[in-house]
N, C-alpha and C positions, 0 to 999 in steps of 0.2 A: 458598624461593624460586625454586625449579630447576620441582615442583612446581603454582606458580600460572603461571610460564610454561604449561610443556605444559596444563595446561586451562584457559589464558585460548585458546593456538590449537585447543584442542580443541571448545571450543564457539563461536571465526570458526566451523570446520570446518562442525558439527552447524548452525550460521544459515547457510549459504554453503545449506546440502543444503537447509533449510529454507526459505528466500529463494524458491528455484531453482522449487521446486512453486509456491509463489504463484504466482513473472512469468508461470508456464505456465497456471497457473490456466482462464485467459482463453480459449487457443488452442479451444476450444471455441466458443466465444461467435462466430471471426473465421472459422472455420469453417463454422457455422451463417451469414454476413453475405455471406461469398466465393458460397456454394452459391446463396443467395436474392436476391444482387447486394443489397442492406437492406439496409443498420442498422436498418431497423425502426422500435423504439423503446426502440433499446437507447443511453444517452449517454456522450455520447464526453468531458462534463467529469471523470470519474477515472483516467481513464490519463494524459491532462492531466496532472492530479495529480502523477498517481505518478512520471510521466519526472523533470517538477522534485523531485519527494526525491529520487531515486534519483542527480538530475545531481548534487544539491547534496551528497547521502552519499560518490558516488560523490570529487566535491572534497574531504571531510572525510578523508576517509578518504586522500588522498596524502602521500606521505614528505613536503614540503614544509610543507602543511600540520596535520599528525595525526601523529607517528611514533607508528609497531606497530600498521595500522589497516589494511595492506595490503587485509587478511580482508575490508574493509568497502566501498573499490573495487573488486575482485574483484566482487561478490555484484553490489552499488549500478550496476555499469560492463555487467554483462549484462543487469540490467533496464531502466537505460534503450535498452539495445537492441530488448529486447524491446518496452518499451513504447512504443519510436519510431515499430516494424513495428506497435504494435496502430492508432495514430493517425494512420500515411500512408491502412488499411487505409480506418481509419473516414474518412479525408477524401477515396476514392477514393466511395464505394458511396452515401456523406448526404446530405440534397437539399442545394439551394441554400444556402437558409435555416439548416437545421442545422451546414454546411460554413463559410460565413462567420463564424460563431460561432464553433464549435469553431477556428477558423484565429483567431481575433483575442483568443480565449485562450489557443493557443497561442504568440504573439508576445511576447505579458505572461509568458508561463512563460520564454521563451528571457532576453526582456529581466532576466527577476529573475536568473535562474542566471548571465547576462552580468555586472550589476552587479557580485553579492558574490564574481566568482571573478576582477574584475578590481579593487577596493576592495581584495579580501585580500592582491589581487597585486602593487599598486604604492602600494599608501598604508601596509601593518599591515606587520608582523612581528615572529616568538615567536609568542610566546604569546596574541598579538593579536590574532595571523591566526585561527590553532586556536579564539579562543573569537568568534569574529565569524563565522570559517564552525561555527562547531559550534550557532550560537543560529540560524541559518537552518535547516538540514539540523536539528531537532531541532524545531521549529515547523513544518516541515511534514513532518516522517515520523508526530506527533502525530496530523496531521488528517485521516492518508490512513488511517493505524491508528483515526480516529472513525470511520472510516465504514462501519462496521456496524452504526450507534448504529439506522438507522432499517431492517433488518432485527431489527432483536433485537426497536423494538419493537410491530411486523407480528406475532414470534410470541409475543409475551405477549395484545398483545389480541385474534388471533385464534386463543388457542394450540394452534399449529398447525408443525411445523420443514419444514415438506413446503418451503417455498423456500429454509432455510435449510440449506446438506449441513453434511455429517459431518465429510468430511475438510480441507474450505475454513477449517471454523470450527479441528477438529485443529490444522492450518496457521501458522495466525495467533496463536494458542496457542504452539506447538513453539517456530515462527520468533520469536515474543514472545522468551518465556524465554529464547531459548538467546541475544538476542544482549542483554538485561537482562544474563542471567551474565557474558559476555565485559566487559558496561564494566562492572562491580561490578571485575571482575577485577583487569579496565588502569585502573580508575580515571581512569575516562571518563562524566562524569555526562553528557554530550552524546547518552551511546549510553544509558545504562544506563539514564534516565528517561524516553526516548518510549520504551520498547519494554518499557522495568516499564511505561507504560500498552496496551503493546500484551495486553504476558501476564495484564492485567489484563483487558482488553474478552473479550483467547480465552478467558480461564477461564468467563470470563459466559458466554457463550455454548455452550459445552460443558454447562455449569449448566444451560441454559434447553431442551438439546436436551435433556437424561438428564431433565429435572420433560414436557415435552411430547411424547418419543420417542414415544409411543404413537397420538398423536394426528394425529402422519403426514397427509398429504393425507387431513383431515376436515372442511376448511376449507368455511362453509355455502353454496351460491350463494344471491348474495346481500346479505352478509352482511357487504359493507361495499361503498362508491360504488365509482363509474366510476372516480378517481385512483384511489384505496388496489389497488382491481380490477389493471389499469394493471401500479399499481410490484407490486404481488405477484407479476407476468410473468417479472419474472429483476427481483430487488430490488440485488442485486447489481452489476444494469449498469446502475443509475438515478445519478442522477448526487446525488454528497457531500454530505449534509444544508451542511453547516459550512463547505463547500467550493466507493474505503474501498473503495481496492479493489483493490489486491489482493494484492496483492499483498507484502510484504521490510518490508520494516518493520526498515529503522533511519534 
């Protein structure tokens, strides 16, 4: 029993470390945005949706919602702060139309989080509060982990991993696997299930990288139409297809 508790804590700590790398990954993109004073073709939607995931996961990990999950709150609270910074920078440098769009989505995101928090606090107690908050956090965690599906499709189509960074794929796998095991050891399906999905998708990305690693940088000019070529420019920064980025996945 003691060994399980120790392993539970160790996997949580490792999940915090790998999750932090995922949340810090967009820093390179936003350094470019700040230097160029333009969001160019980047989409702000992944960052707003990841912010929602982080807020819900932070809430779920709090002791009065879900006991023994403070490590979940720590990394996702950190992630929420970083994602809020990314969204703020995006709003500062985005064109008016995009700024209005992201502001509207941000309003919806904050409304969803506020609703979940208020309902769970005022109307629910004990296990019902945990289940309600857990379902909300799990749903958006799965959506966040599903964001790389578009780049995986492009890798298969172009047979090139030029636009699928190895280390980002690696940390998606490590982060998802760490929290998956953490959830299993803690017998918490709301952590294990979405991160199991993340681990699976991270594994799939690494397999694709192993298959097509020799073709890096060999995409033929004119192979894709204009829309896809634009998507290839920075696929991890484009809109989440079913809402990936990027980051942690709890």
